[in-house]
Legacy VTK file of the C-alpha trace (Angstrom):
# vtk DataFile Version 3.0
C-alpha trace
ASCII
DATASET POLYDATA
POINTS 75 float
-5.595 -6.393 -7.476
-4.686 -10.075 -7.063
-8.292 -11.085 -7.793
-8.244 -8.898 -10.905
-4.999 -10.496 -12.081
-6.511 -13.947 -11.602
-9.652 -12.891 -13.491
-7.771 -11.355 -16.423
-5.412 -14.312 -16.778
-2.261 -12.566 -15.581
-2.114 -15.345 -12.984
-3.487 -18.444 -14.741
-4.474 -21.592 -12.813
-1.508 -23.233 -11.116
0.538 -20.023 -11.088
2.120 -18.884 -7.835
0.623 -15.652 -6.509
2.618 -13.084 -4.528
3.302 -13.925 -0.908
2.194 -11.591 1.854
5.720 -10.131 1.983
5.756 -9.622 -1.793
2.380 -7.863 -1.592
3.756 -5.586 1.132
6.578 -4.562 -1.181
4.495 -4.217 -4.353
1.360 -2.587 -2.965
2.640 -0.936 0.213
0.023 -2.637 2.377
0.245 -3.771 5.992
1.041 -7.378 6.895
-2.426 -7.846 8.368
-4.012 -6.617 5.142
-1.926 -9.034 3.076
-2.943 -11.896 5.339
-6.608 -10.913 4.979
-6.256 -10.849 1.187
-4.796 -14.365 1.140
-7.399 -15.635 3.598
-10.227 -14.119 1.538
-8.950 -15.515 -1.757
-8.559 -18.956 -0.149
-12.076 -18.846 1.297
-13.436 -17.962 -2.158
-11.592 -20.905 -3.665
-9.460 -18.693 -5.897
-6.132 -19.763 -4.398
-4.749 -22.629 -2.354
-1.623 -22.729 -0.219
1.040 -25.418 -0.189
3.022 -25.152 3.061
6.619 -24.250 2.326
5.833 -23.677 -1.356
3.511 -20.676 -1.520
0.012 -19.876 -2.707
-1.230 -20.778 -6.155
-4.227 -20.003 -8.353
-6.814 -22.766 -8.068
-7.225 -25.017 -11.063
-11.041 -24.941 -10.817
-11.942 -21.263 -10.785
-15.520 -20.001 -10.642
-16.815 -19.214 -14.128
-17.677 -15.677 -13.095
-14.972 -14.282 -10.831
-17.011 -11.122 -10.242
-19.545 -13.334 -8.471
-16.757 -14.509 -6.153
-17.201 -11.236 -4.296
-15.131 -8.177 -3.614
-13.849 -5.583 -5.984
-10.852 -5.265 -8.220
-9.352 -2.968 -5.576
-8.355 -5.939 -3.401
-4.596 -6.304 -3.172
LINES 1 76
75 0 1 2 3 4 5 6 7 8 9 10 11 12 13 14 15 16 17 18 19 20 21 22 23 24 25 26 27 28 29 30 31 32 33 34 35 36 37 38 39 40 41 42 43 44 45 46 47 48 49 50 51 52 53 54 55 56 57 58 59 60 61 62 63 64 65 66 67 68 69 70 71 72 73 74
């Protein structure tokens, strides 16, 4: 879901994305799942994390987010 929101522009570059705790509340997922989502999005270069500030959509996104892997079902 976060990947889809990045792809469709709901979260444009530089925008803060939901924290793990916020994802738990919004999507009803486990903490471990939320951490995996953040880790995966970071490894794909879709988000970056500023300690103490949060995670943000990367300014240089891949042209084709579908090629970044995963499905739109990701939290």
